[in-house]
C-alpha positions, -999 to +999 in steps of 0.1 A: +460+145+681+451+168+654+467+152+628+451+115+639+414+128+643+415+144+607+433+119+588+425+092+602+397+085+584+409+092+552+425+058+544+390+042+557+375+060+533+394+058+504+399+018+506+357+017+511+356+034+481+379+011+465+372-025+477+341-018+498+333-047+526+344-039+560+365-010+551+330+006+541+319-006+576+354+011+594+350+043+577+313+049+585+327+038+624+357+061+620+332+096+612+306+085+637+305+060+670+343+064+671+344+097+673+319+097+702+341+066+719+378+084+716+354+116+731+353+099+757+386+079+763+408+110+754+415+136+782+414+171+776+448+189+763+466+206+789+458+248+793+481+256+768+466+263+733+498+282+716+517+255+723+498+227+711+503+225+676+529+241+662+527+225+627+491+236+623+495+256+588+514+227+571+479+209+582+459+229+572+472+233+539+476+192+536+442+186+541+431+217+518+453+199+490+440+166+499+402+172+494+408+174+460+421+139+449+393+124+478+363+145+462+371+131+432+382+099+433+354+092+457+326+098+431+346+084+405+341+048+426+308+053+434+300+060+398+321+039+381+331+011+411+318-028+415+305-015+451+270-029+459+244-002+474+249-008+504+283-001+500+278+030+481+257+045+507+279+037+537+310+057+516+282+082+509+282+091+546+316+085+556+325+107+525+297+135+531+306+138+571+344+138+561+340+168+535+313+188+556+330+183+592+367+181+586+375+194+548+347+224+557+364+230+590+398+234+575+385+252+542+370+275+571+404+281+584+424+288+550+398+315+541+407+329+580+446+333+571+466+363+558+481+343+530+467+350+505+476+317+488+459+298+518+428+320+508+427+312+480+429+271+488+400+274+507+386+294+481+390+264+459+378+239+485+343+261+490+339+265+450+343+226+447+313+218+471+294+245+454+291+267+480+316+291+469+301+321+483+306+312+517+341+324+512+325+361+512+289+356+533+309+345+560+337+370+568+315+399+557+281+390+571+284+365+596+312+375+616+296+415+616+260+410+622+263+376+643+230+371+669+212+394+649+180+392+621+208+406+599+229+376+600+213+348+578+234+321+596+220+326+628+190+303+638+164+318+659+151+304+691+124+276+677+134+276+645+140+242+631+171+231+610+149+222+576+136+256+582+170+278+585+188+252+562+170+271+531+165+302+546+206+308+556+218+295+520+196+320+501+201+345+526+241+341+525+242+337+492+223+373+485+239+388+510+277+379+505+266+393+467+254+425+481+287+429+507+314+428+480+290+446+458+291+469+481+325+470+486+335+472+451+311+502+439+333+523+469+363+521+447+342+532+416+328+518+384+341+481+381+339+452+354+318+424+359+350+397+362+362+414+391+335+402+413+340+374+442+308+356+428+319+353+396+346+333+400+326+312+426+299+308+400+322+300+373+341+278+392+310+261+403+299+259+367+336+241+355+332+211+380+298+211+372+308+207+334+333+184+343+315+164+363+286+158+336+315+152+309+319+120+327+284+106+327+252+111+347+259+089+374+289+111+381+270+144+383+241+126+401+270+121+428+289+149+426+256+169+434+246+149+458+276+144+480+281+186+476+244+192+491+253+163+519+284+181+526+269+215+528+245+200+553+271+192+576+283+231+576+246+244+578+240+222+608+276+235+626+259+272+616+230+259+630+240+247+664+267+266+672+243+300+670+206+285+678+184+306+696+217+329+710+210+372+702+233+402+705+213+429+721+203+466+706+222+491+726+211+521+705+190+520+674+210+500+646+233+494+670+242+463+683+262+455+717+303+436+711+303+403+700+311+381+732+318+349+748+276+345+755+272+345+713+280+311+704+279+275+722+306+258+728+319+222+731+349+206+752+351+170+735+387+165+730+386+142+697+354+155+681+371+192+684+407+181+672+391+169+643+370+198+634+401+219+643+387+233+667+353+246+649+336+238+686+353+264+705+335+292+683+330+319+712+370+324+708+367+321+670+343+350+669+363+370+693+395+364+676+385+355+643+426+358+624+436+335+659+447+303+647+429+266+652+455+255+678+457+288+699+415+288+703+404+284+738+368+282+757+361+311+775+347+303+813+318+324+804+309+305+772+277+283+765+284+252+769+269+223+744+250+195+763+271+165+745+298+172+715+294+190+684+285+164+657+258+145+679+243+181+686+239+184+650+227+148+644+205+159+671+192+188+657+177+168+622+145+160+645+135+193+658+114+181+686+140+162+700+160+194+694+141+219+711+133+195+743+170+194+748+183+234+739+154+257+743+154+259+780+196+262+776+189+291+746+164+308+773+187+309+800+214+329+779+194+350+769+178+362+800+143+347+794+118+325+814+109+293+806+089+282+780+059+272+799+046+294+826+042+275+862+007+257+864-003+265+831+016+238+806+010+265+779+036+275+756+051+310+747+051+322+713+085+314+692+090+307+657+074+281+642+095+249+636 
């Protein structure tokens, strides 16, 4: 099911970028309504995930390599093809969703692997999306400090996505830089070119320069598409940790990361499309565990809908908070937001 869920949209997106028309409708549907339908139709997989998909490494490598021609070809055809405005917007939506939900999930898998070649491939996927700093910030900051105020990518209770996104982007960029700098300084003085951010920023500059050389339309579509894909990544972070906190068990010491510090989603098709990223508690407990072996712990917080659906809901803060705040408060061990009989909301982070 992993190959079907991840690869099925690719020829549809390519066809939409090349010819428009019905291909565009099919591409958008494949990344939206079709996922919801398949989640309802496909039964949950049997409870032996380690035997579920032995070709996981090959699929992950193939998806990483496929990312680059799909990104470049999509941008070129958006900028120079014969598509009308509606067709361009459809391709933009479908391609951005695939880059942000499938290719991002795969790059995340690659940077957690022990093979340096796979890590390098994942790094270049993120660099091509102008998000290279994630390669440092995710393992060195997010995994260490998740569920605490030290993690820029943990959304606070009551915080809207629109407030979270710029804070997380800026905070993870700075925190990742500092983490890499501290690691290098422990080994002694180092030349500037050894800092990983030199590669991230240099690679991003190279990508932008190449796009600019092909014209302002190519550059504009490239930057806009990268922002769209980055939003999908930030939405995943927002949804998967919203309002969940680790307790401080001693001054400066947090409780270990547990199942209750991440939101999970069991829907079969969307989970496989995102390489089991919605099985998030197990990933944080075992970061080196391959995606096909991830499980959902019995005591893990569960989202009421699939991760893509909850990501869409998060774009509307009031609707999001109506659905999620009471659930988050239960897992935090807090009383409901409104005191009985008063109708007065307790204080939380402003939206």
